N, C-alpha and C positions, 0 to 999 in steps of 0.2 A: 506538505507544507503547508501553512496557515495563511490567511489570509491576513491574519494580524499582525502587525511585524513586529509587536511587542508577545507575542505568545510561545510558548516551547513547551515540547514534549514532556507531559508528567504520567503517559500512564496509555496502557496499550491494550487490547483485549478482542475479542473476537467480535463482527460488526452484523446487527442481527440481518441487516438487509443493506444493498447499495444504495445511495444516491448521494447526489452533489448539494443536496440540502445540508446545511452546516445548523446545528445546535450551540445557542449561545445564552448563556445564564450563570445564576448563583449558584452553587450546591447546596442540595438540601438532603442529611441523610435519614430516610425514615425506614424505622428497624420495628413499629409494631401497626396490629390495624387503630390502636387509639391515635398516634400519632397520624396517622392516613386521612384520620376523618375530622381530626384538626385543622390540618394543613389545607386539604379541598376545601374547605371554608375559608380560608384566608386569600388575603391580596395576590398574594407574589406565587401563585401554582404559574401564569404561562411564562414568566422570566427567571423558571428554576428549571435546573436539569436534577433530578434527584438521581441517588443511591437506595440499591438495593442489594441485600446479602444474598438473595440467588434467583435465577431466572424462575421458578416454581412459584414464587409467591404470591399465590394468589387475590389475598389482600392488599397488594397493590395497583388492581385493574382501576380502582378509581382513579388515581393519580393521572392515568395515562385517559381517562373518558374526559377528565376535566381540561385536558390540555395541557400538559407539562412541558416544557421547550425541550428538554430532553430525558433518556433513560439510561442509568451506566448500571451495570449486575457485578458483581463481585465471584458469583459462580454463574453457572448457566449455557445452553447453548441457542442460538438462531431457534432448535427444534419447539424451545422449551416456552410455556406459559407467556413468561413477556415479552421475549421475540417474535411470538406470531401476535401478538396483541399491538407490541410498537408497530409490526409491518401495516396492521390493518389499521393503525391512526397513524401512519406514516410520519411516523415518532422517530428520529436518530436514535439509535442502541448499539452501546457497546458492552460487549456479553465478556465473562469470565474475563475481568477488567485487573491489571498487578499494576501496582502503584509506584514510583520512583522515590515520591517522596509525599510529606502528609502529615498527619495526624495520624494515633493509635486506636485505636475502638477499645473495650473493652474486651474482646477476644481477640486482638493485639494483630488485626489487619489494619493495613498504611491506606487513607484516603485521604483526600481534602476533606480541611475544616469548614462547615456549615459555614455559605455565606464566601465564598470561594468563587471567583471570575472563573469560568473556563469555556471550552469551546469542543462539540466533537466533528470531528472529521471521522465520517464512514465513506468517501469517496473511494481511499484506495484497498489494497492489500488485505488491510487490518482496519480495525477501528483504532480511532485516537483520540485524547483527552488530550489538549492543551492548555497551560495556564496563561491566562491573558493577563499580563501584570500592567497596571494603571502606569 
């Protein structure tokens, strides 16, 4: 259940760790080292929830060090690289996330579009991604 009355569930996955802390921010899908480097130099790091393809995507480390609001992976487990780093930095993370709606990537994955406002909930049995509707 979300603290936002206008939020609805759009994705579920495995939480990297349990915390009552929620992450709220706009989606940003980063798929290459160049995209990561461009992003961490920009103004939106702390208000962004990042989507990464895999839990072993080591080039995503600078985004966590820069202090993104939250992290979503499409693959991976809490024991993977990004799961471990999200715990170390205290950044809410939902891994191996399956979305019920969104746009299609070039690889056919369904994800929320960049700029979509979401909230990550990792307090319960599973990680949840909630769409915050304005």
